[in-house]
Structure formats: structure tokens, C-alpha cells
N, C-alpha and C positions, 0 to 999 in steps of 0.2 A: 771420325763422325760418331760412331757408337763406342769407341774406345776399347775394342777387343782384338784388333788385328795389328795395324802398324805401330801405333804409339806405344803400346805395351812392350813390343819388341825393341823399339828405339830406347825406351826407358831402361830395359834390362841391359842392353848393350852399353848404354851410357853409365849406368851404375858400375858395371864391371870394369870398363875401360877407364873411367875416372878414378876408381880406386887403384887400379894398377899404375896409373900415372901419378898417383899421390895427390890428386886434386879433391878438395872437399867442396863438392857442388851439390846443391839440393836439386833433385830431379823428381818430377812427378808427371803423370800423364792423365789427360782428361779428354773427353769428347765434346763436340759441339751439340750433339743430339742426345736424347734421353732413352734411346732404344734398349740399352743393355745395362743400365745402372745396377751395380752390385754383382754382375756376372764375372766369371773368369774369362781370360782371353780365349778366343777361338782355339779349338784344339789343334788346328793346323799351325797357328802362330806359335803355340807352346811347343809343338813338336819340332818346328824349324829352329826355334831358338835353342832348345835343348841339344839338337844335333850339332850346334855350333858352340856349345858350352855356356849358354846363357839361361838363366832361370827367371821366367816371368810368372811363375805359379802363385806368387803372393799378391799379384795385381787383382784389383777388383775395379771394374769399369765405373767411372764417374763422369758427371758432366761438369764443364767449366763453370766456376762460380765467379761472382763479381769480385770476391776477395782475392782471387788468383792474380788479378791485374795489379794489385798492390804487393802481393806476396812474392811474386817472381820478377826478376829483372828482365827476362825475355820469355815470351810465349811463342814457341815455334810450332808452326802448323805443317801438316804433311802435304796438303794440296790447295789449289786455288779455291775450291768449294769451301773448305774449312777456313781459309783466309777471309773470305767474304762473310761467313757466318760469325767468325770471332770479331771481326771489325764492327759488325752490327751490334754485338754484345758489349763491346768495350766502352767504358766511360771515356770522356774526352781525353784525360791524361793517360789512358791506357793504350791508345793507338800506336804510340811510338815503341811499345814493348812487343808488338806483334811482328813476326816475320815468317817467311817461308823457310823451313828447315834447311833443305839442301842448298838453295841459292845463298842463304845468309851465311852458311859456313863455307861456301865456295865450291860446292858440287852442283854444277848447273846441268848435268845431263843424267837423268831427266830433270826437268824443272819441278814437277811434282813427284812425290814418292808414291808410286802406283798402289792403289787399293787392291789387295789380292783376294778380297772376300769371295767374288764370284769366279776366281781363277783356279788354277791348278797348283800342284805342289811347288813347281818351279817359280811361281809367282810369290809364294811365301818365302822361298829361298832368296829370291831377289830382294825382298824387304830386308832380310838379315844382312845381305851384302851391302845394300845402300845405307843401312843403319851404321854398319861398321865404317864405311867411307865417310859418312857424315860426322860421326862422333870423333873419328880420328882428325878430321878437318877442324872440328870444334875445339878439340884439345890443343891443336896447333894455334888456333886463333886465340884461345884463352892464354896460352903461354906467351904469345906475342904481345897481347894487351898488358900482361903482367910486367913486361920488360919496359913498357913506355911510362 
């Protein structure tokens, strides 16, 4: 939503794991709301990412722009609230580019990547764990698509 908790962590995990897998994939993160434009990720997100070897400190929150629908092959959202918001924002041809992150990559439990903002430290840790599972599944999906 505000682009300071979940998606910056997923972005950091993706950048590191894609590089380790030798994949050249453009990754970016943006929110559906304008609450925190230009801000660093939440300090708890930064701390949980760093604790697992990921660096999200260069991230600055931004809001999704109409150009993103043409720039990216897929716009993956963290939860159903953001799915609805992004679907409303999308131009007609952009709707097929939107998907829920975890289900699209094959991680269905949970369906949404839970927002840790009002939670505790373990909720931010869970975001890192789900980001790793999701990105690993995405890497496998990309490799399978490359073979076809």
C-alpha cells in the first residue's frame, strides 16, 4: 500500500536471489497509495531484511504510475486490497499483467502476504520468509518458462 514494508523486502530478496541464480530480471517496488512517497522502508522491515542478508536501504517509496503497466511484464501485488486498487488503476491492456504474488508463483498458503505494519517483530520475519519462498518459486517458474 504505502511501499515501506512488504514490497521493499520482496524487492531486496528478489534482487539478491535473481543475481545468485544468474537471472537478469528488472525488479522494482511501488505502492498503490501515496502515504510514504520518498521515504525509506519501515525500520523494522530494514532490520528484518538485514538480519537475513538482504539490503533494502536504497529503496525509496513510490506510487505505481501508469507507465508501470507498459514497463513491466508482471505487476505482482502482496494482498487482495492492493489487487483491487491496482486493477482500478490499470489501463485496459494492463489487467492481464496483474497477479497476486504468492498464488501466482505457486505459494498459496497464505493467499495474501500479510502486512506486518501493525504487528510485532515476528510478523516482519514472516515477510522475509514468505518473500524467500515466493522468489524461489518465481525463479523455478522463470526457469521452467525458459525451457519451453
